[in-house]
C-alpha positions in Angstrom: 49.6 -147.0 -37.4 50.3 -143.2 -37.8 48.1 -143.1 -40.7 45.2 -144.7 -38.7 46.0 -142.3 -36.0 45.8 -139.3 -38.4 42.6 -140.5 -39.7 41.2 -141.1 -36.4 42.2 -137.7 -35.3 40.6 -136.0 -38.2 37.4 -137.8 -37.7 37.3 -136.7 -34.2 37.6 -133.2 -35.2 35.2 -133.2 -37.9 32.5 -134.9 -35.6 33.3 -132.3 -32.9 33.2 -129.4 -35.3 30.0 -130.3 -37.0 27.7 -129.5 -34.2 29.5 -126.1 -33.7 29.2 -125.4 -37.4 25.5 -126.2 -37.5 24.9 -124.1 -34.5 26.7 -121.0 -35.8 24.8 -121.5 -39.2 21.8 -121.6 -37.5 22.4 -118.3 -35.7 23.7 -116.7 -38.8 20.4 -117.5 -40.4 18.4 -116.1 -37.5 20.4 -112.9 -37.7 19.7 -112.5 -41.1 16.2 -113.1 -40.7 16.3 -110.6 -37.8 18.0 -108.1 -40.0 15.7 -108.6 -42.7 12.7 -108.0 -40.5 14.5 -104.8 -39.1 14.8 -103.6 -42.4 11.0 -103.9 -43.2 10.2 -102.3 -39.8 12.6 -99.4 -40.6 11.0 -99.1 -44.0 7.7 -98.9 -42.4 8.8 -96.3 -39.9 10.2 -94.0 -42.7 6.9 -94.5 -44.4 4.9 -93.5 -41.4 7.1 -90.5 -40.5 6.8 -89.2 -44.0 3.0 -89.6 -43.6 3.1 -87.9 -40.2 5.1 -85.0 -42.0 2.5 -84.5 -44.6 -0.3 -84.5 -41.7 1.8 -82.0 -39.8 2.2 -79.8 -42.6 -1.6 -79.9 -43.4 -2.4 -79.1 -39.5 0.1 -76.3 -39.6 -1.7 -74.8 -42.7 -5.1 -75.5 -41.3 -4.0 -73.6 -38.2 -2.4 -70.9 -39.9 -5.8 -70.4 -41.9 -7.9 -70.5 -38.8 -5.8 -67.9 -37.1 -6.2 -65.5 -40.2 -10.0 -66.0 -40.0 -9.9 -65.4 -36.1 -7.9 -62.4 -36.8 -10.1 -61.0 -39.4 -13.1 -61.7 -36.9 -11.8 -59.1 -34.8 -13.3 -55.8 -35.0 -15.4 -53.2 -33.1 -16.5 -49.5 -33.3 -18.4 -47.2 -31.1 -18.4 -44.0 -29.1 -16.2 -43.1 -26.3 -16.9 -40.2 -24.3 -14.4 -38.1 -22.6 -14.9 -35.0 -20.3 -12.7 -31.9 -20.8 -12.3 -29.1 -18.3 -15.0 -26.4 -18.1 -13.8 -22.8 -18.8 -15.5 -21.4 -15.8 -15.4 -24.1 -13.2 -12.2 -26.1 -14.4 -14.2 -29.5 -13.8 -13.9 -32.2 -16.2 -17.7 -31.8 -17.4 -17.8 -30.7 -20.9 -18.6 -33.8 -23.2 -16.1 -34.6 -25.9 -17.3 -37.6 -28.1 -14.9 -39.6 -29.9 -15.8 -42.1 -32.7 -13.9 -45.1 -33.3 -13.7 -48.1 -35.5 -11.3 -50.9 -36.2 -10.7 -54.3 -38.0 -7.8 -56.2 -39.3 -7.6 -53.7 -42.0 -8.2 -50.3 -41.0 -8.8 -48.3 -37.7 -9.9 -44.5 -37.2 -10.6 -42.2 -34.4 -12.5 -38.8 -34.8 -14.0 -35.7 -33.1 -16.0 -34.0 -35.7 -16.7 -30.8 -33.5 -17.2 -29.7 -30.0 -20.7 -28.5 -29.0 -19.6 -26.6 -26.0 -16.5 -24.5 -25.0 -13.7 -26.3 -23.1 -10.2 -25.9 -21.9 -7.7 -27.7 -23.8 -4.6 -28.4 -21.7 -1.8 -28.5 -24.4 2.0 -29.7 -24.2 3.7 -26.3 -25.6 1.1 -23.8 -25.4 -0.3 -24.5 -21.8 -4.5 -24.3 -21.4 -6.1 -23.0 -24.6 -9.8 -22.0 -24.6 -11.7 -23.9 -27.2 -14.7 -22.1 -28.2 -18.0 -23.8 -29.4 -17.3 -25.6 -32.9 -13.7 -24.7 -33.0 -12.3 -28.2 -32.4 -11.6 -30.9 -35.2 -9.6 -34.3 -34.9 -9.4 -37.1 -37.1 -6.8 -40.2 -37.2 -6.6 -42.8 -39.9 -4.5 -45.8 -40.1 -1.9 -46.1 -43.2 -0.4 -49.2 -42.1 -1.1 -52.1 -39.7 2.2 -53.8 -38.8 1.0 -55.8 -36.0 -2.2 -57.3 -35.2 -2.0 -59.7 -32.2 -4.8 -61.2 -30.2 -4.3 -62.3 -26.4 -5.7 -62.3 -23.2 -5.2 -59.6 -20.5 -4.8 -60.4 -16.8 -8.6 -60.6 -16.2 -8.9 -63.1 -18.7 -10.7 -61.0 -21.3 -9.6 -61.1 -25.2 -7.7 -58.1 -26.4 -6.4 -57.1 -29.5 -3.1 -54.9 -30.2 -2.7 -53.1 -33.4 0.6 -51.2 -34.2 1.5 -49.1 -37.4 1.5 -45.5 -38.8 -1.5 -43.2 -39.2 -2.3 -39.9 -40.6 -3.8 -37.1 -38.2 -5.8 -34.1 -39.0 -6.1 -31.6 -36.1 -7.8 -28.2 -36.5 -8.1 -25.5 -33.9 -10.2 -22.7 -35.9 -10.3 -19.9 -33.5 -11.7 -16.4 -34.6 -8.4 -14.9 -34.8 -6.1 -17.7 -36.1 -6.4 -21.4 -37.2 -4.2 -24.0 -35.6 -3.7 -27.1 -37.9 -5.7 -28.2 -41.0 -8.3 -30.5 -41.8 -6.7 -31.1 -45.2 -2.9 -31.4 -44.7 -2.3 -34.6 -42.5 0.8 -35.1 -40.2 2.0 -38.8 -40.0 2.6 -40.6 -36.6 3.1 -43.8 -35.1 0.4 -45.4 -33.0 -0.8 -48.5 -30.7 -4.1 -49.6 -30.4 -5.5 -51.6 -27.7 -9.1 -53.0 -27.9 -10.9 -55.3 -25.1 -13.8 -57.4 -25.6 -15.5 -57.6 -21.9 -18.3 -59.5 -23.1 -21.6 -58.9 -25.1 -22.9 -55.6 -23.9 -20.1 -53.0 -25.2 -19.1 -50.8 -22.6 -21.1 -51.9 -20.0 -19.8 -55.3 -20.3 -16.1 -54.0 -19.9 -15.4 -53.3 -23.7 -12.6 -50.5 -24.0 -10.8 -48.9 -26.8 -7.5 -46.9 -26.3 -5.7 -45.1 -29.3 -2.2 -44.1 -28.3 -0.3 -42.0 -30.7 3.4 -41.3 -30.8 4.1 -37.6 -32.0 7.3 -36.5 -33.5 8.2 -33.0 -33.5 9.6 -32.9 -36.9 6.8 -35.1 -38.8 3.7 -33.8 -36.7 4.8 -30.4 -35.1 1.0 -29.2 -34.7 -0.1 -32.4 -33.0 3.1 -32.5 -31.1 2.4 -28.8 -29.7 -1.2 -29.8 -28.5 -0.7 -33.4 -27.4 2.8 -33.9 -26.7 5.2 -37.1 -27.7 2.7 -39.5 -26.6 -1.2 -39.3 -26.0 -4.0 -41.7 -25.6 -7.4 -40.9 -27.2 -10.0 -42.9 -25.0 -12.9 -42.5 -22.9 -16.0 -44.1 -21.4 -17.5 -46.4 -24.1 -21.3 -45.5 -24.2 -22.2 -46.9 -27.5 -21.0 -49.8 -29.7 -19.5 -53.4 -29.3 -16.1 -54.9 -29.6 -15.9 -58.5 -30.6 -12.5 -60.3 -30.4 -12.6 -64.2 -30.8 -10.3 -66.4 -28.4 -6.7 -66.4 -29.3 -5.2 -69.8 -30.7 
């Protein structure tokens, strides 16, 4: 009797456990299938990520190349006219033309001579009378540490250039010569050029050449122009072309 009871109990347990076992087995199979699917999805995502990274690298390379092309395209040159004080009236009426040019590799600004006498307000020597054909000045860059394109507050494309330059300045008066046309003095500079549109100065193009003279390395120019001087004027000829910044 006891044996029958045990057998019946065992059969009952087995009969009751079978559906549960089958259900759990089915769930495990589904989980394993889902795991396999997720592994494949993850592998695909990894491959896609790698492909996107390669595309991103190529885009960055192209972007850098385009930026370099745009920087190289920024250039300009022309003539700035500034007016110096007249020896008799003191009014700023004596024309002093400054020729300038720049690109991504070099920049210069120069005054070859003065056709008429004018008064030069100097930093250390006071007002100096410069007779006709006595003044010469030439600045030529020796390095370009920064060449950056941006937009100004008016929406015009601008370029800012900084670095070092050689400056030759000579005032050749009858009884003395200040400076030299052969011996250059070093100084740091900042150029700001603005592209106002096609048409040069009339369209709003401007060129400013700010130079920072140190008394130790540029004593002549420091005495004349001081620690900071901006060479600029009314742009009456030439064109400045600056592409849109990226």
